[in-house]
C-alpha positions in Angstrom: 34.6 19.5 177.9 33.4 15.8 177.5 30.2 16.4 179.7 29.0 19.6 177.7 29.3 17.9 174.2 27.6 14.5 175.8 24.7 17.3 176.9 24.6 18.6 173.4 24.4 15.3 172.1 22.0 14.2 174.4 23.9 10.8 175.0 25.6 9.6 178.0 29.2 10.8 179.0 30.6 7.2 178.1 29.6 7.2 174.7 31.6 10.9 174.0 34.7 9.5 175.7 34.4 6.4 173.9 34.4 8.3 170.4 37.1 10.6 171.6 39.2 7.5 172.0 38.5 5.9 168.7 39.6 9.5 167.3 42.6 9.5 169.5 43.2 5.5 168.8 43.2 6.7 164.7 45.7 9.4 165.3 43.0 12.0 164.3 43.0 13.5 167.5 45.0 13.9 170.8 44.6 16.0 174.1 46.4 18.3 176.0 46.9 18.0 179.6 46.5 21.2 181.7 50.0 22.7 183.4 49.6 22.3 186.8 53.3 22.2 188.0 53.6 24.1 191.0 50.4 25.6 190.2 49.8 29.2 192.5 46.2 29.4 191.2 43.3 26.6 190.6 43.8 25.6 187.3 41.0 23.8 185.1 41.0 19.7 185.3 39.6 19.1 182.0 42.0 18.6 178.7 41.9 20.2 175.7 41.0 18.0 172.4 42.9 18.8 168.7 41.5 17.4 165.5 45.4 16.3 163.9 44.4 18.6 161.0 43.5 22.0 161.2 41.9 21.4 157.7 39.7 18.4 159.0 38.1 21.2 161.8 37.3 23.4 159.3 35.9 21.1 157.2 33.8 19.3 159.9 32.9 22.7 161.8 29.2 23.7 160.9 28.7 27.1 159.8 25.3 28.8 160.2 23.7 32.0 161.0 25.1 32.3 164.3 29.0 31.3 163.9 31.4 34.0 162.7 34.5 32.8 160.2 37.0 34.6 162.4 35.7 32.3 165.1 36.6 29.5 163.1 39.9 30.8 161.8 41.1 31.9 165.0 40.8 28.2 166.5 42.0 26.7 162.7 45.2 28.6 163.6 45.6 27.6 166.8 45.1 24.2 165.9 47.8 24.5 163.0 50.6 26.0 165.9 49.1 23.0 168.1 49.8 20.3 165.6 53.2 21.8 164.5 54.2 22.1 168.5 52.8 18.4 169.2 53.8 16.2 166.3 57.3 17.3 166.1 60.2 17.3 168.6 61.5 20.8 168.5 64.1 20.4 170.9 67.2 18.0 170.9 65.5 17.9 174.9 62.4 16.2 176.2 59.8 18.7 176.0 56.0 18.0 176.6 53.3 20.2 175.4 50.4 21.6 177.9 48.1 24.5 177.9 47.1 26.3 181.1 43.6 27.9 182.1 42.6 29.0 185.5 38.9 28.5 187.2 39.5 32.8 187.0 39.2 32.7 183.2 43.1 33.3 182.5 44.6 31.4 179.7 47.7 30.5 177.4 46.7 28.3 174.5 50.4 26.6 175.3 52.9 25.8 177.1 56.0 23.9 176.5 58.0 22.9 179.4 61.1 20.8 179.7 64.5 20.7 180.6 65.4 23.5 178.6 62.8 25.9 180.0 59.1 26.8 180.3 57.9 28.6 177.6 54.3 30.2 177.0 52.7 30.8 174.0 49.5 32.4 172.9 47.7 32.4 169.6 45.4 35.2 168.5 43.9 35.6 164.8 44.1 39.3 164.3 46.9 41.3 162.8 46.5 44.1 165.7 47.7 43.6 169.3 45.3 44.7 171.9 46.2 44.8 175.7 43.5 42.4 176.4 45.3 39.6 174.3 48.5 39.6 176.4 46.4 39.2 180.1 46.8 35.4 180.0 50.6 35.5 179.4 51.1 37.7 181.7 49.1 36.2 184.4 51.2 33.2 183.6 54.3 35.1 183.7 53.4 36.4 187.6 53.2 32.4 188.6 56.1 31.4 186.6 58.8 34.1 186.5 61.3 31.9 184.9 59.1 31.4 181.7 59.2 33.2 178.5 56.2 34.4 176.9 55.4 34.9 173.2 52.2 35.9 171.6 51.8 34.5 167.6 49.5 36.6 165.4 48.6 37.3 162.1 50.7 41.1 161.8 53.9 41.1 160.1 56.0 42.7 162.8 57.7 41.3 165.2 57.4 43.3 168.9 57.9 43.8 172.4 54.8 44.9 174.0 54.4 45.2 178.1 57.4 42.5 178.0 56.0 39.8 176.0 57.5 38.8 172.7 54.5 39.6 169.3 55.7 37.2 166.6 53.9 36.7 163.6 52.7 33.4 163.2 54.2 32.9 160.1 57.7 33.6 160.9 56.9 31.5 164.0 55.9 28.2 162.5 58.7 28.8 159.7 61.2 28.9 161.9 60.3 25.6 164.1 62.8 22.8 163.2 62.6 19.3 164.4 65.7 18.7 166.6 66.2 22.3 167.6 65.6 24.3 170.3 62.8 26.1 170.0 63.5 29.6 169.9 61.6 32.5 171.5 64.3 35.6 171.3 
C-alpha cells in the first residue's frame, strides 16, 4: 500500500508513487491488479507490487531482531512464482495475472485469467499443508466455481486436499514452458 509506505517513510504519497513508477519504468518492478471480474464480495482496490527479481527482494529486505527468516523466504518464494508467471507467456492464449483479496481478508496470491479459464494459485513456504492454508482458495472457488485452484508448497508430494490440488512448488516451476498452457491437473 503506497499510503502505508509513505507514512512509514514520512514522505508524501506522491513521492512514493514517483519512485514506484521509476522502478516500473526501469523494469525492476511491476504491479498486479486485483481480480474483480463479477466479484461477489467487496475486494481491495490497491494493486500488489513485486520486484522483478526475488533475489533483489531478499537483499533489500532489512533483517533485524523482529524479523523472521521464514517471512522473508515466504515472500521471496511468492515473488519467484510471480516473476515466472508474469514474465513469460505460458499459454498460446492471452492470459493475465492478477491477485485476489477481499475486504474480509480472504486472499489468493495469483489469479491467471484468460480465454482458457480461471486458475487460482496460492503459494505457501511450508513443507506441510494446514487447513487454514486452503481457506482463500476455497473462498475463491465458492465465488468462481468454474476455476481451477492449486496450492504450491515446499513439500515433495502431489496431493489433493479438500478438493484443492497441492503441488510441490519446484514441480510447478519446472513444468512451466513458454507457449504452452498452464496445466493444473
